[in-house]
C-alpha positions in Angstrom: 190.6 108.5 26.8 188.0 107.9 28.9 187.4 104.3 28.2 187.1 104.3 31.6 184.3 106.2 32.8 182.1 104.7 35.5 179.3 102.5 33.4 179.4 104.2 30.5 175.9 104.8 29.2 173.1 102.7 29.6 170.9 101.8 26.8 168.4 104.2 27.4 170.9 106.9 27.6 171.5 106.3 23.9 168.1 106.4 23.1 166.0 108.7 25.2 166.6 109.3 29.1 168.1 112.2 30.2 171.4 112.4 31.6 171.7 108.7 31.9 175.3 107.2 32.5 175.8 104.6 34.7 176.3 105.8 38.4 176.3 109.5 37.5 174.4 111.7 39.6 170.6 112.2 38.2 170.6 115.7 36.2 167.0 116.2 37.7 168.0 115.6 41.4 170.7 118.2 40.6 169.1 121.0 39.4 165.3 120.2 39.2 165.7 120.6 35.2 166.3 117.5 32.5 168.4 118.6 29.9 168.8 115.6 27.4 171.9 116.3 25.9 173.8 116.9 29.5 175.3 113.7 29.8 174.3 112.0 26.7 176.5 115.0 25.2 179.7 113.5 27.1 179.1 110.2 25.2 178.7 111.8 21.5 182.1 113.5 22.5 183.5 110.4 23.7 182.3 109.2 20.0 183.9 111.7 18.4 187.1 111.3 20.0 187.1 107.5 19.3 186.9 108.4 15.8 189.6 110.9 15.6 192.0 108.2 17.3 190.8 105.9 14.7 191.8 108.6 12.2 195.1 109.7 13.5 196.0 105.6 13.4 194.8 104.2 10.8 193.5 106.8 8.6 195.7 108.8 5.5 198.7 110.2 6.4 198.8 113.9 6.8 202.1 114.8 5.5 199.6 113.8 1.7 197.9 117.4 2.4 195.0 118.4 0.5 191.3 118.0 2.1 191.7 114.8 3.9 195.4 115.4 4.9 194.0 117.9 6.8 191.4 116.6 8.0 193.0 113.9 9.4 195.4 116.0 11.2 193.0 117.7 13.4 192.4 114.5 14.8 196.2 113.9 15.4 197.0 114.5 19.1 193.5 116.5 19.7 191.8 113.5 19.6 194.0 111.8 22.7 193.7 115.3 24.4 189.9 115.0 23.8 189.9 111.8 25.5 192.0 112.7 28.7 190.0 116.1 29.3 186.9 113.3 29.4 188.8 111.6 31.7 188.5 113.8 34.5 185.0 114.1 33.8 184.6 110.1 34.2 186.5 110.4 37.9 184.4 113.2 38.7 181.1 110.8 37.9 182.4 108.4 39.9 183.2 110.3 42.8 180.7 112.5 42.7 180.1 115.1 39.8 178.6 118.3 41.3 179.8 117.6 44.9 182.0 114.8 46.0 180.9 111.6 47.7 181.4 111.5 51.4 182.0 108.5 54.4 181.9 105.4 53.1 180.5 106.2 49.5 183.2 108.5 49.3 185.6 105.7 50.3 184.1 103.0 47.6 184.6 105.6 44.8 187.7 106.2 45.7 188.7 102.5 45.5 186.8 102.0 42.4 189.1 105.1 40.7 192.2 103.0 42.0 191.0 99.6 40.6 190.1 101.1 37.1 193.6 102.4 37.0 195.5 99.3 38.0 193.2 97.6 35.4 194.0 100.0 32.7 197.4 100.3 33.2 197.8 96.4 32.8 195.6 96.6 30.0 197.6 99.0 28.1 200.6 97.4 29.2 199.8 94.1 27.6 198.3 95.8 24.4 201.2 97.6 24.1 203.4 94.3 24.2 201.6 92.7 21.3 204.1 95.0 19.1 201.2 96.6 17.3 202.7 100.1 15.9 199.8 102.3 18.3 201.2 104.1 20.7 198.9 102.7 23.3 197.4 105.3 25.3 195.7 103.5 28.3 198.3 103.0 30.7 199.2 106.6 30.8 195.6 106.7 31.3 195.9 104.7 34.5 198.8 106.7 35.6 196.7 110.0 35.1 193.8 108.5 37.1 195.8 107.6 40.3 198.3 111.2 40.1 194.7 113.3 40.0 192.4 111.4 42.3 193.3 113.0 45.7 192.0 116.5 44.0 188.3 114.9 43.5 187.3 116.6 46.5 188.3 120.4 45.2 185.7 123.1 43.9 185.6 124.2 40.4 187.8 127.0 40.9 190.8 125.6 42.9 190.7 122.7 40.1 191.1 125.2 37.5 193.6 127.2 39.3 195.5 124.0 39.5 194.7 122.9 35.9 196.5 126.3 34.8 199.5 126.1 37.2 200.1 122.6 36.1 200.1 123.9 32.5 202.3 126.8 33.2 205.0 125.0 34.8 205.1 120.7 34.5 205.8 121.3 30.6 208.8 123.0 31.5 209.9 120.3 34.3 209.5 117.9 31.8 212.1 119.7 29.3 214.2 119.9 32.5 213.7 116.3 33.4 214.1 114.6 30.2 217.7 116.9 29.6 219.0 115.2 32.7 218.0 111.9 32.1 220.4 109.5 30.3 221.0 109.8 26.7 220.7 106.2 26.2 217.6 105.9 28.2 216.4 104.3 31.8 217.4 101.0 32.5 216.4 98.5 34.7 213.2 98.3 37.2 213.0 102.0 35.6 212.0 100.6 32.2 210.2 97.3 33.3 208.4 96.0 31.0 211.6 96.2 28.7 208.6 95.7 25.5 206.0 98.3 27.0 206.3 101.8 29.1 208.2 101.5 32.0 207.7 104.3 35.0 210.4 106.4 33.4 208.3 106.4 30.0 205.1 106.9 31.8 206.2 110.0 33.5 208.7 111.6 31.5 209.4 109.9 27.6 206.7 108.3 26.3 204.5 109.2 23.7 201.9 110.7 26.6 203.9 111.8 29.6 202.1 112.2 32.8 203.8 115.6 33.3 202.5 117.0 30.4 199.1 115.7 30.0 197.6 115.5 33.5 196.9 119.4 33.1 194.1 117.8 30.4 192.5 115.6 33.1 192.4 118.4 35.7 190.7 120.5 33.5 188.0 118.3 32.7 187.2 117.5 36.5 187.0 121.7 36.7 184.3 121.5 34.1 182.6 118.4 35.4 182.1 120.4 38.7 180.4 123.0 36.9 176.3 123.2 36.1 176.5 122.0 32.5 172.8 122.5 32.2 172.8 126.4 32.7 173.4 128.2 29.2 175.3 131.2 31.0 177.9 128.2 32.2 177.9 126.8 28.6 178.3 130.2 26.9 181.5 131.0 29.1 182.7 127.5 28.5 182.5 128.0 24.6 184.1 131.6 25.3 186.9 129.7 27.5 187.7 127.4 25.0 187.8 129.5 21.8 190.1 131.9 23.9 192.3 129.1 25.0 192.4 127.6 21.5 193.4 131.1 19.8 195.8 131.4 23.1 198.1 128.5 22.4 198.1 128.3 18.6 198.0 132.1 18.1 200.5 132.4 20.4 202.9 129.9 18.9 202.4 131.2 15.4 203.4 134.9 16.5 206.8 133.7 18.5 207.6 131.4 16.0 207.2 134.0 13.3 208.6 137.1 15.7 211.1 135.5 18.0 214.6 135.4 15.5 216.0 132.0 14.7 212.9 130.0 16.0 212.4 128.4 12.4 216.0 127.7 11.9 216.4 126.0 15.2 213.5 123.9 14.9 214.1 123.3 11.3 217.6 121.8 12.7 216.0 119.3 14.8 216.9 115.7 14.8 212.7 114.6 14.9 211.7 116.7 11.8 209.9 114.5 9.3 210.6 117.0 6.4 207.6 119.3 6.6 207.9 122.8 7.2 208.6 124.1 11.0 206.5 127.0 9.9 203.0 124.6 10.5 204.5 123.7 14.1 202.1 126.1 15.4 199.4 123.8 14.9 200.6 120.7 13.0 202.7 117.7 13.9 203.6 116.9 9.8 207.0 119.2 10.5 207.8 116.6 13.2 208.5 117.0 17.0 211.2 118.9 18.9 214.0 116.9 19.8 215.0 118.7 23.0 218.0 120.1 21.5 216.8 123.8 22.1 214.4 125.7 23.7 212.7 126.7 20.8 210.7 123.9 20.9 209.0 125.0 24.0 207.5 127.6 21.6 205.6 125.0 19.4 201.8 124.3 19.8 201.8 121.1 17.5 199.7 118.3 19.2 202.5 116.5 20.6 204.7 118.7 21.6 204.7 118.3 25.0 204.9 122.4 25.6 202.3 124.8 27.9 201.2 126.4 24.3 199.9 123.0 23.1 198.3 122.1 26.4 196.8 125.2 26.3 195.5 125.1 22.5 194.3 121.2 23.2 192.4 122.3 26.0 190.7 125.0 24.6 189.8 122.3 21.6 188.1 119.9 24.3 186.4 122.4 25.9 184.9 123.5 23.1 184.3 120.3 21.5 182.2 119.0 24.8 180.1 122.0 24.9 179.2 122.0 21.5 178.1 118.2 21.6 176.4 119.2 25.1 174.2 122.0 23.0 173.7 120.2 20.3 172.2 117.2 21.9 169.8 119.1 24.1 168.6 122.0 21.7 168.1 119.6 18.6 166.2 116.4 19.0 166.6 115.5 15.9 170.2 115.9 15.5 169.8 113.7 18.9 168.6 110.9 17.2 171.0 110.8 13.9 174.0 110.9 16.5 172.6 108.0 18.5 175.4 105.5 16.9 178.0 107.8 17.7 177.0 107.9 21.1 176.2 104.1 21.2 180.3 104.4 20.4 181.1 106.8 23.1 179.1 105.1 25.7 181.5 102.0 25.2 185.1 104.0 24.2 187.3 101.1 26.0 185.7 99.0 23.9 185.9 100.8 21.2 189.7 101.9 21.8 191.1 98.2 22.0 188.9 97.0 19.2 190.9 98.9 16.8 194.1 98.1 18.5 193.1 94.1 18.4 192.5 95.0 14.6 195.5 96.7 13.7 197.1 93.8 15.1 195.3 90.8 13.3 195.5 92.8 9.6 198.9 92.9 10.0 199.1 96.6 10.2 202.8 97.7 10.7 203.4 101.6 9.6 200.9 104.2 11.0 199.1 106.7 9.9 198.7 105.2 5.9 196.9 102.6 5.4 194.0 104.8 3.5 190.8 106.0 3.8 188.8 102.6 3.1 191.0 100.8 6.0 189.5 103.9 8.4 185.9 103.8 6.9 185.8 100.2 8.0 186.7 100.5 11.2 184.5 103.2 12.1 181.6 101.1 10.3 182.3 98.1 11.9 182.5 99.5 15.9 179.6 101.7 15.0 177.5 99.2 13.9 178.6 97.1 16.7 177.8 99.5 19.4 174.6 100.0 17.8 173.5 96.9 18.1 175.1 96.0 21.5 173.5 99.0 23.1 169.8 97.9 22.4 170.6 94.9 24.5 172.8 95.6 27.0 173.8 98.4 29.4 176.8 98.6 28.8 180.1 97.3 26.4 181.5 94.1 26.7 184.7 95.7 28.6 183.2 98.2 30.3 181.1 95.6 31.9 184.0 93.5 33.0 185.5 96.6 34.2 182.4 97.1 36.6 183.0 93.5 37.9 186.5 93.9 38.9 185.0 97.1 40.7 182.9 95.3 42.5 185.8 94.8 45.3 185.2 98.4 46.1 181.6 97.9 47.9 183.5 95.5 50.3 185.1 98.7 52.1 183.1 100.0 55.4 
């Protein structure tokens, strides 16, 4: 969740200043062009990811079906994948987007990323220990930051290769490791703290295990390296995003229907929720692979942690980002209309924590399913707050505190 950007968009980025987003490099200085949507579009994508996360947590249950159910299902898993993808973008903004910072500036940038990662680990753990029914993702994101940081000096081509290789290999490694773990789960220091996500959970068994989620982050780093102002680059990215989504979801659909016995094996899985396994090529409503059969590696449902799922959700994330960049850049009226969503995206950490706290104080104990009115209440509340706050302050409240926490990095010589 790119709740952890460098200095999430100052006020000017929400109103008009092209490309302004904290300490990121000036788009004008990089290319000589001033594309309005180049980085403002990233905040728009973050805002949509926030709303998608809200829909997944406090929206109607997708299993209810109908138009609303299908819209809610589109958000499940894909919003968190978009956050992870944009987290990679944020790392590059902090460490030098088009070219990595070096020397003292580089060391300070690395230290800032490490500090932010540790803060997210602590904050995510604390929120998990409140006992809300939400699978809090912040601690996982902190771990992702630490795991991919050594790659920040790589170019777009190298990062693309690493992202592709990790997407192809790591989900299979995860499947093997999960089978090798004790049936009763990890114990001792590996499961500490007991009421939150321990080391084993963060890496292997949690809702967002690092082994199958870091490919999203690395893919976001690769895209951030590109000249996103260039129409040709955006076009290639859009084609790539659509192709990945088609290969992921389409490949899963084909294998589920053409490989004999696959649907039967999945339907017998212990994590099924009553829906048809035939929908496992795109939807979580059928349940989740329980690890009892390798057939689970053929699904592409968002939380299945498979190669096909990573491929498809990366494609969706790329397509959403390119669409946001292009829309804000090409349509000034759309930019004005989208300002409230951009404001939410500029303080996505605050927005994310807001909905966790809201769920806790409202006493919501079962997710999803509170109802459409609850979802709209959360969206309207955070949008009004973000819009008003951004008129007077450069950063969201938690983003400001996070920025203060990283000031210690400036002591590095």
